[in-house]
Structure formats: C-alpha cells, structure tokens
C-alpha positions in Angstrom: 0.1 0.0 -0.1 1.6 3.4 -1.2 1.7 6.2 1.3 -0.9 8.9 0.5 0.2 11.6 3.0 2.0 15.0 2.7 5.4 14.1 0.9 7.2 17.0 2.8 6.7 15.9 6.3 7.3 12.2 6.0 7.6 10.5 9.5 10.8 8.8 10.7 9.0 5.2 10.3 8.5 5.8 6.4 12.1 7.1 5.8 14.0 4.4 8.0 11.7 1.5 6.4 12.7 -1.0 3.7 12.1 0.4 0.1 11.1 -1.6 -2.8 10.9 -0.5 -6.6 8.0 -1.2 -8.3 7.9 -1.8 -12.0 4.6 -1.2 -14.1 3.9 -2.9 -17.5 5.0 0.2 -19.4 8.3 0.1 -17.6 9.1 -3.4 -18.8 8.6 -2.5 -22.4 10.8 0.2 -22.6 14.6 0.0 -23.4 16.0 2.0 -20.6 18.4 -1.0 -19.4 19.3 -2.5 -22.9 23.0 -2.9 -23.1 25.1 -1.3 -25.9 26.6 -3.6 -28.1 30.1 -4.7 -26.9 33.3 -2.9 -28.2 34.8 -4.0 -31.4 37.8 -5.9 -30.9 40.1 -8.2 -33.1 40.0 -11.8 -32.3 43.0 -13.6 -32.4 44.2 -17.1 -32.4 46.5 -18.8 -29.6 47.9 -22.3 -29.7 48.8 -23.9 -26.2 49.6 -27.5 -25.9 47.6 -28.9 -29.1 44.5 -26.9 -28.0 43.3 -23.8 -30.2 41.7 -21.2 -28.3 39.5 -18.4 -29.8 39.8 -15.3 -27.9 36.5 -13.5 -28.1 37.7 -10.4 -26.4 38.4 -8.5 -23.2 35.0 -6.8 -22.3 35.8 -3.6 -20.2 32.6 -1.5 -19.1 32.6 1.4 -22.1 32.2 5.0 -22.0 28.8 6.3 -21.8 26.2 5.0 -19.8 28.6 2.6 -18.1 30.9 5.4 -16.9 28.2 6.8 -14.7 25.8 4.1 -13.8 22.4 4.9 -12.8 21.8 5.3 -9.2 18.5 4.1 -7.6 17.5 6.8 -5.1 14.7 6.5 -2.2 12.6 9.1 -3.7 12.0 6.8 -6.8 10.5 4.5 -5.0 7.2 3.7 -3.5 7.0 2.5 0.1 4.7 -0.5 0.9 4.0 -1.9 4.1 5.1 -5.5 4.3 2.2 -8.3 4.5 2.5 -10.4 7.5 2.2 -14.0 6.5 -1.2 -15.8 7.1 -0.6 -18.0 10.3 -1.2 -21.6 10.0 -3.9 -23.2 12.2 -2.5 -26.4 13.7 -4.7 -28.6 15.8 -3.3 -30.2 19.2 -4.3 -33.7 17.7 -4.7 -34.3 14.0 -8.0 -35.5 12.9 -7.6 -38.9 10.9 -9.5 -39.8 7.9 -10.2 -43.5 7.2 -10.3 -43.1 3.3 -7.2 -41.8 2.2 -8.4 -42.0 -1.5 -11.4 -39.5 -1.0 -9.1 -37.2 0.6 -6.9 -37.1 -2.3 -9.9 -36.1 -4.4 -11.0 -33.3 -2.2 -7.4 -31.9 -2.9 -6.3 -32.3 1.3 -3.6 -35.3 1.1 -2.7 -36.7 4.3 1.0 -35.8 5.0 1.4 -39.2 6.7 0.6 -41.2 3.7 2.7 -39.1 1.6 5.7 -40.0 3.9 4.9 -43.9 3.9 4.8 -43.7 0.1 8.5 -41.7 -0.2 9.9 -44.0 2.7 9.3 -47.3 0.8 7.5 -50.4 2.2 10.4 -52.7 1.0 12.7 -50.8 3.4 10.2 -50.9 6.5 9.8 -54.9 5.9 13.6 -55.3 5.7 13.7 -53.4 8.7 11.4 -55.2 10.9 12.8 -58.9 9.5 16.6 -58.1 10.0 15.9 -56.2 13.7 14.3 -59.5 14.7 16.6 -61.6 13.4 19.4 -59.8 15.1 17.7 -60.0 18.2 17.5 -63.6 18.1 21.3 -63.7 17.1 22.9 -61.6 19.9 20.1 -61.1 22.6 18.7 -64.3 24.8 15.1 -62.7 24.4 13.3 -62.2 21.3 12.1 -58.8 20.0 9.1 -60.1 17.9 8.6 -56.3 16.7 5.8 -55.6 14.2 5.1 -52.9 11.6 3.0 -50.8 13.9 5.7 -50.6 16.5 8.4 -49.7 13.9 6.1 -46.7 12.8 5.5 -45.3 16.2 9.4 -45.4 16.6 9.9 -43.6 13.7 7.3 -41.2 14.8 9.0 -40.8 18.1 12.5 -40.2 16.3 10.8 -37.5 14.1 9.2 -36.0 17.2 12.5 -35.6 19.0 13.8 -33.1 16.2 11.2 -30.4 17.3 10.6 -31.4 21.0 14.3 -31.7 22.2 15.3 -33.1 25.8 18.9 -33.6 27.2 18.1 -37.5 27.4 15.5 -39.5 25.6 13.9 -41.0 28.9 12.9 -37.7 30.1 10.1 -37.6 27.1 8.5 -40.4 29.4 8.8 -38.6 32.6 6.0 -37.3 34.6 7.6 -34.1 35.6 5.4 -31.4 34.2 8.3 -29.4 32.6 9.4 -32.2 30.3 6.8 -34.6 30.3 5.4 -35.5 26.6 1.9 -37.1 26.8 2.0 -38.0 23.2 5.1 -40.3 23.4 4.6 -41.7 26.6 0.9 -42.8 25.7 2.5 -44.6 22.5 5.3 -46.6 23.8 6.9 -47.6 27.2 10.5 -46.5 27.3 11.9 -49.9 28.2 10.3 -51.1 24.7 11.7 -48.0 22.7 15.0 -49.0 24.3 14.9 -52.5 23.1 14.0 -51.8 19.7 16.6 -49.2 19.4 19.2 -51.7 20.6 18.0 -54.0 17.9 17.1 -51.9 15.1 19.0 -53.5 12.1 18.8 -53.5 8.1 21.0 -56.3 7.3 22.2 -60.0 8.2 25.3 -59.8 10.1 26.2 -63.2 9.0 26.4 -62.0 5.3 29.3 -59.3 5.7 30.5 -57.9 2.5 33.7 -55.5 1.8 31.6 -52.5 1.4 32.4 -50.2 4.3 28.8 -49.2 4.4 27.6 -52.7 4.5 25.2 -52.0 7.5 23.1 -49.1 6.0 23.4 -50.1 2.1 19.8 -51.3 2.0 18.9 -47.6 2.9 20.5 -46.1 0.0 19.6 -48.8 -2.6 15.9 -48.5 -1.7 15.7 -44.9 -1.4 17.6 -44.4 -4.7 15.4 -46.9 -6.6 12.3 -45.2 -5.4 13.8 -41.3 -6.1 14.4 -42.7 -9.8 10.7 -43.4 -10.4 10.4 -39.3 -10.0 11.0 -37.7 -13.5 14.4 -35.7 -13.6 14.4 -31.9 -14.1 16.1 -30.3 -16.7 18.8 -28.6 -14.1 20.6 -30.6 -11.5 23.0 -29.8 -9.2 25.9 -31.8 -8.0 27.5 -31.5 -4.8 28.7 -33.3 -1.5 26.6 -33.6 1.7 28.2 -33.9 5.3 26.7 -36.1 7.8 28.0 -35.3 11.5 30.1 -37.8 13.1 33.1 -37.8 15.3 33.6 -41.5 16.2 36.2 -44.1 14.6 35.3 -45.0 11.0 37.4 -45.7 8.0 35.1 -43.7 5.9 35.1 -40.6 7.8 36.3 -37.1 6.3 37.9 -33.9 7.4 36.8 -31.1 5.2 38.2 -27.8 6.4 36.2 -24.7 6.3 32.8 -26.5 5.8 29.9 -26.2 8.5 30.2 -29.9 9.4 34.1 -30.7 9.0 33.9 -34.5 10.5 31.4 -36.8 9.2 30.5 -39.1 6.4 30.5 -37.4 2.7 27.7 -38.2 0.6 27.6 -37.5 -3.1 24.2 -36.0 -3.8 22.4 -35.2 -6.6 19.5 -32.6 -6.2 17.2 -30.3 -8.2 17.5 -26.6 -7.7 14.5 -26.4 -5.5 16.0 -29.1 -3.0 14.6 -32.5 -4.0 17.2 -35.1 -3.7 17.2 -37.5 -6.7 20.0 -39.7 -5.6 22.4 -40.1 -2.8 25.5 -42.2 -2.5 27.8 -42.4 0.4 31.8 -42.0 -0.1 33.6 -45.1 0.3 36.8 -45.0 -1.7 37.0 -47.7 -4.4 33.6 -49.1 -3.0 31.5 -45.9 -4.4 28.9 -46.8 -6.6 28.0 -44.6 -9.6 24.6 -43.9 -11.2 23.1 -43.2 -14.5 20.7 -40.5 -15.5 18.6 -39.9 -18.4 20.0 -38.0 -21.6 19.5 -34.3 -22.0 20.1 -33.3 -18.2 22.1 -30.2 -17.5 24.6 -30.3 -14.6 25.9 -27.6 -12.3 28.7 -28.4 -10.0 31.4 -26.5 -7.9 35.3 -26.6 -8.6 35.7 -29.8 -6.9 34.5 -31.3 -10.0 34.9 -28.9 -13.0 37.9 -29.4 -15.4 38.5 -29.3 -19.2 38.5 -33.0 -19.5 35.4 -33.6 -17.5 33.5 -31.3 -20.1 34.9 -32.9 -23.2 33.6 -36.5 -21.6 30.1 -34.8 -20.7 29.8 -33.5 -24.1 30.4 -37.0 -25.8 27.6 -38.3 -23.5 25.2 -35.8 -24.4 25.0 -34.1 -20.9 25.1 -30.3 -20.1 27.8 -29.3 -17.8 28.6 -26.0 -15.9 30.7 -25.0 -13.2 33.7 -22.9 -11.6 37.2 -24.0 -12.5 40.0 -23.7 -10.2 43.2 -21.9 -11.7 45.6 -24.9 -11.3 43.3 -26.8 -13.7 43.4 -24.3 -16.6 47.0 -25.4 -17.3 48.1 -22.9 -20.3 44.9 -21.4 -21.2 45.7 -17.7 -22.4 43.4 -15.9 -19.6 44.9 -12.9 -18.3 46.5 -13.7 -15.1 44.0 -13.2 -12.2 46.5 -10.7 -10.3 46.0 -8.3 -13.2 42.4 -8.9 -14.0 41.4 -8.2 -10.4 42.4 -4.7 -11.0 40.1 -4.1 -13.9 36.8 -2.4 -13.0 33.6 -4.3 -11.9 31.8 -6.0 -15.0 35.2 -6.8 -17.1 34.9 -10.2 -18.8 37.3 -12.3 -20.8 36.0 -15.0 -23.4 37.7 -18.2 -24.7 36.2 -20.8 -27.0 37.3 -24.1 -27.9 34.9 -26.5 -29.9 31.7 -26.5 -27.8 33.4 -25.4 -24.6 33.0 -21.8 -23.5 35.2 -20.4 -20.6 34.4 -17.0 -19.2 36.5 -15.0 -16.6 34.5 -12.0 -15.0 35.4 -9.6 -12.4 32.8 -9.0 -9.5 33.8 -8.7 -6.0 36.6 -11.3 -7.0 37.6 -12.8 -10.1 35.3 -15.6 -10.9 36.0 -18.2 -14.0 33.5 -20.2 -15.3 33.5 -23.6 -18.0 30.4 -24.6 -19.5 29.4 -26.7 -22.7 25.7 -25.4 -22.8 26.3 -22.1 -24.7 27.1 -21.7 -28.0 27.7 -18.3 -28.0 28.7 -15.6 -25.4 25.6 -13.4 -24.0 25.2 -11.1 -21.2 22.6 -9.8 -18.7 22.3 -6.9 -16.2 22.7 -7.2 -12.4 22.3 -4.8 -9.6 25.5 -4.4 -7.2 25.6 -2.4 -4.0 28.4 0.3 -4.0 29.0 0.9 -0.5 31.0 4.3 -0.9 27.7 5.7 -2.7 25.4 3.8 -0.7 23.4 3.1 -3.7 23.3 0.1 -6.6 25.2 0.2 -9.7 24.0 -2.0 -12.9 26.8 -4.2 -13.9 26.9 -6.7 -16.8 27.0 -10.3 -16.0 27.8 -13.3 -18.3 24.4 -15.3 -18.7 26.4 -18.7 -17.9 27.2 -17.3 -14.5 23.4 -16.1 -14.0 22.5 -19.5 -14.8 24.9 -21.1 -12.4 23.6 -19.1 -9.6 20.1 -19.7 -10.1 20.4 -23.7 -10.3 23.5 -24.5 -8.3 22.6 -24.8 -4.3 19.8 -27.8 -4.6 22.1 -29.8 -2.3 22.6 -27.1 0.2 19.0 -26.3 0.2 18.2 -29.8 0.9 20.8 -30.2 3.7 19.6 -27.0 5.3 16.1 -28.3 5.4 17.1 -31.8 6.7 19.2 -30.2 9.5 16.4 -27.8 10.8 14.5 -30.3 12.8 16.9 -33.4 12.6 16.6 -36.2 14.9 18.3 -35.8 18.6 18.2 -39.2 20.0 21.8 -40.6 19.6 23.5 -43.9 19.6 27.0 -45.5 19.9 26.4 -47.1 16.7 28.6 -45.7 14.0 25.8 -46.1 11.3 23.3 -44.3 13.5 23.7 -41.0 12.1 23.2 -42.2 8.6 20.2 -43.7 9.5 18.5 -40.8 11.2 19.5 -38.5 8.2 18.1 -40.9 5.8 14.9 -40.4 8.0 15.2 -36.2 7.7 15.9 -36.4 4.2 13.2 -38.7 3.2 11.0 -36.4 5.4 12.2 -33.4 3.1 11.5 -34.9 0.2 8.1 -35.7 1.1 7.4 -32.1 2.1 8.7 -30.9 -1.4 6.6 -33.6 -2.9 3.5 -32.4 -0.9 4.0 -28.7 -1.6 5.0 -28.7 -5.4 3.2 -31.8 -6.7 0.2 -32.3 -4.4 -0.4 -28.3 -3.6 0.2 -28.4 0.0 0.4 -24.8 1.8 1.8 -25.9 5.3 5.3 -25.2 6.3 8.1 -27.7 7.2 7.5 -27.6 10.7 3.8 -28.0 10.8 4.4 -30.8 8.3 7.1 -32.6 10.6 4.7 -32.5 13.7 1.8 -33.8 11.6 3.8 -36.7 10.3 5.3 -37.4 13.6 1.9 -37.0 15.2 0.1 -39.3 13.0 2.7 -42.1 13.1 2.5 -42.1 17.0 -1.2 -41.7 17.7 -2.4 -44.1 14.8 0.0 -47.0 15.3 1.1 -46.6 19.3 -0.7 -48.5 21.8 -1.5 -46.6 25.2 0.3 -48.4 28.3 -2.0 -49.7 30.8 -0.5 -47.7 33.7 2.6 -45.4 34.0 5.8 -46.2 36.1 6.8 -44.6 39.2 7.7 -41.0 39.3 11.0 -39.9 39.0 13.3 -39.0 42.0 13.3 -35.1 40.8 9.4 -34.8 41.2 9.5 -36.8 44.6 12.4 -34.0 46.0 10.3 -31.3 44.9 7.3 -32.6 46.6 9.3 -33.1 49.9 10.6 -29.3 49.8 6.8 -28.2 49.2 5.8 -30.6 52.1 8.0 -29.4 54.6 8.3 -25.9 54.3 5.7 -25.2 57.0 3.8 -22.2 54.6 0.2 -22.2 53.6 -0.7 -25.9 54.5 -4.5 -25.7 55.0 -7.1 -28.8 55.1 -9.9 -28.7 52.9 -13.1 -30.8 52.7 -13.3 -32.6 49.5 -16.5 -34.2 49.7 -14.9 -37.8 48.2 -15.6 -40.4 50.5 -13.5 -42.8 48.8 -10.0 -41.2 49.7 -7.2 -42.9 51.5 -5.3 -41.0 54.1 -1.3 -40.8 53.0 -0.3 -41.4 56.6 -2.6 -44.0 58.0 -4.4 -45.6 54.8 -7.9 -45.0 56.3 -10.9 -43.3 54.5 -11.2 -40.0 54.5 -12.9 -37.0 53.3 -9.9 -34.3 54.1 -6.9 -33.3 52.2 -4.1 -30.7 52.1 -4.9 -27.8 49.9 -1.3 -27.1 48.8 0.2 -30.9 48.8 -3.1 -32.3 47.2 -2.6 -35.3 49.5 -5.6 -37.1 51.2 -5.0 -36.9 55.1 -7.0 -37.1 58.5 -7.4 -34.0 60.5 -5.3 -36.2 63.3 -2.6 -37.2 60.9 -2.3 -33.6 59.2 0.4 -32.3 61.6 2.3 -35.2 61.8 2.7 -35.8 57.9 3.9 -32.2 57.5 6.7 -32.8 60.1 10.2 -34.4 59.6 
C-alpha cells in the first residue's frame, strides 16, 4: 500500500523503512536498461599444448552509460507495508480420515500417507525382519517387533527433532516441565530402548567388503524410489556431510565446511532442493549412477575440469561449473592479479569447440566453464556500492547467472534436513546415517507434498503432523505409568516440609485414603493435594 500523505513531512517510520522499486507494464516494455553492443575487437588465435583457443575479447565497461551508472535513490521508490504471513492453524491432535483416496480427491492429502509413500514399504519390511533376526542372534530374548511398533518408533524419532530434551528417557518422565504425553501414551520407554538396541537393516552373517554394508539397503531402496520421479532439466551435484565424531575408515575431514567431521555423501538434487540420488563416499566401493539424457548439471570447482567437459559432451550431457586456476594449464587467460585490477563487470571469453570459458570480475575474479552455450551472452545485475550507498548496474555473463539460479539445491536440502534433525543418539557408527535418511526422506516428502500435491503448510507443521500421525495411529497406550522420578519426589518433599500455607479442605469424596494411616477420609491438604485425616495432618507435615 503506497503512502498517500504529505510528501514534504514524512515521519521517521517511513523514512527508515525498507523500500522496493515497483515496475509497471510500461516500464518493462521500454529499452531503458538495454546493453550497448560490446566494443569492437580483433579476435586472435592462440595455440597452447595442441589446443586452439579463440579469444573472443576482453570486455570492459565502455564509456557513456557505463561510466556513470544509474543510481536508484529512495525518492524514486514507492513505500509499501510488509504483509504478514497468514498464520497456519495447527490442531493439537490431527483428525484422521479413514479413506485416503477420498481425501486426495478433495485436494487435502494426508502428510503421513505421503511419508509412507516416499519411505518405501520394502525398506520398512526389511527393517522389521532384520531387527527381529538380530535380536535372535545376539540377545537371549526375541524382539518380536511388528510394523505398527516400527512406525511408532519412527514417529518418536521425528518428534525428537522439534521437541528436544537432554536425555531421551525424559520424554517419558512425569515431571510437568519435560513430560511428553503424546510419546508416553504411545510406547513404554523400555520397549523403545529394546527396539533401538536391536534395529538393523542387514544380516550380520552375510558381511561384505562394502564399508557401508550396514546401511546399504537404505541407499539402495531410497534411490530406487527416487528414480521413479522424473528428472528435471537442471540438476546440481555437490557433497553432503553427515556429522560423526567417532571412529570409522570412511570418516572425512573437510576444512572450512559447516560440518567438518563426518561421512561424505555425493548428492544429486534439483535446484528446488529435491534429492534425486545419494551415494556415500567409500573410496573404491563408491557406486556410480546413471541419469537420463538431456539433463544439465551444475557443479562447483571440485569437479570441473576441461577433460570433464569433453567427456560430458560425448555422453550428451550439459555441464557448467566454476574452475580452479591450477586446472586451466596453459589457457591464455589474463593473470588473475592483473585481471583483478580491472573495473567491476570486465569479462574475458575463450572458446574451443563446444567449450566456453568466461572470466568475470565481480567482488572477486570468477572463472566459469560450460558446454551449454554456443555463443557468449550477457545480462544486467545490480550490485551495491558501499561508497555511494546506492546500486550500480553491472553486466554479468549469462552462464554465471544460470549457475547462480540452479546451483545450491543440495545445500538447500541439507539446510532443511538439519532444521529439525533427530536428536536421539546412539553409539552405533551407522546411527547418524539412519537418522539422516529419515530427515532427508521427510524433506523430500515435504517438497513433493508442496510442489506436486499443492500443500500449503510449512516444514515444521508438516513434520509435526507426520510425527503425531505415526505416534497416535500406530502407538498403543500403556495400561499404567511407572514410578515418579526422583526429581519429582524431591520437589514434593521440599513443598511438604516448608511449613507455609498448608490448610485442610473438605473434598466431599468418601473414597480417599489417608497418606499416613491408609484409612478413608474426606479431607486433604490444599497445597500438597494429599489425602489426610485431621489427626494425621500435623504429623505428615513434620520431618
């Protein structure tokens, strides 16, 4: 909503507010921001190590409109009030619908059904079978776990991502500050500990040389399911890290990463964050995947090289990524130190066959290699100038713009998976991988629910609905609760002997038993909520 008051006397609230530049349909049709043609140059041929590079030119910001770029000031903007997001009403308990097909026709899919679809039944059946087998092989007692208990176990793990406590048994504590009624009414804590101690995915008598033998069915079944989903045109290749500080031969250390110690996972994801393939790095045991023809990949400088572009061109794939300087060999680029002295927006272009190499000056020097563009094109971007406190218009290569738009899907997936990650831990080396697979599958379910099925809830609400649905639908309420914790007894004793505000009241209940003499009474202490005779009242509140 635009401000309609007197412009000469604007309040400080509007002067200090965030501004947006509104563009009308007439402004889009004008050619105010069209780039002038690049300056003429004389292409030359340079031969280096049997490679013939065609130098297309060194583009500098020309004289004229680029010498004094247009400055966008606050007076050219229209102030708008920010719209608050519509709050999502989330019920305390989810109302279940027995007919899922009818709900899908009405446009209200059940998030739990989406999760059970994206976490395949074959993997869950393998989990039940191998867990019961493992308990028989290593334990004196059999586990005898069924599918309902496994789904309740999954729900408790997912609930621990947003309802965190220092120790997992505190979920079952009767203390008012940590008690979780939803979890304690679904499964006893000793049954949860037995399942957690025996959960398995493979038969230990059939060990292979694969270092990820324990969790190989997880990656196999999830990748098989994700391949059913159609691949988008743009894909991002990057590494994911699963945090782990124990001892394992495949544990990696990557300096400068948010997660420095852990397992490295090669990931293939769309630019929206949907994971299409994941493979743990295990040295020579790392498996490779195949994708359909016509896909275009974006990757960082860890993968990009000139030989990779040649191989991707032979196989019919598009490839684009940043390049390290030590992989350019004798490519006739201007040295990085000299190129860094040029003004922002300077570009140097080299071509050889179907490969296009671009060096661009922004805040730093960026070198990009691609086989997806036959000719060099540019676009306009805005960059903030700190000295003038305004925006400048800078020319940017089109390949770098596409890279910024479609790269980062793996990082987006990891960010969403870590927001409400499972906090229940175990000493098993493969437990972090299993917990990460549940969170990763939940994020994929959320993207599928939002983009394909038209859901409108957020990730936190989606996680809570899935966790509560699994717990309440498949959990079994215990017949009785256990003893109160030692902390609760200590707190009650402190209030019992403080000699403050203890008054007898008539409860009008004839079936109460006195805490001291165990005889029937109708009186109780108002503060302690304890049934007591008048004769026993004074004795009970003294040490």
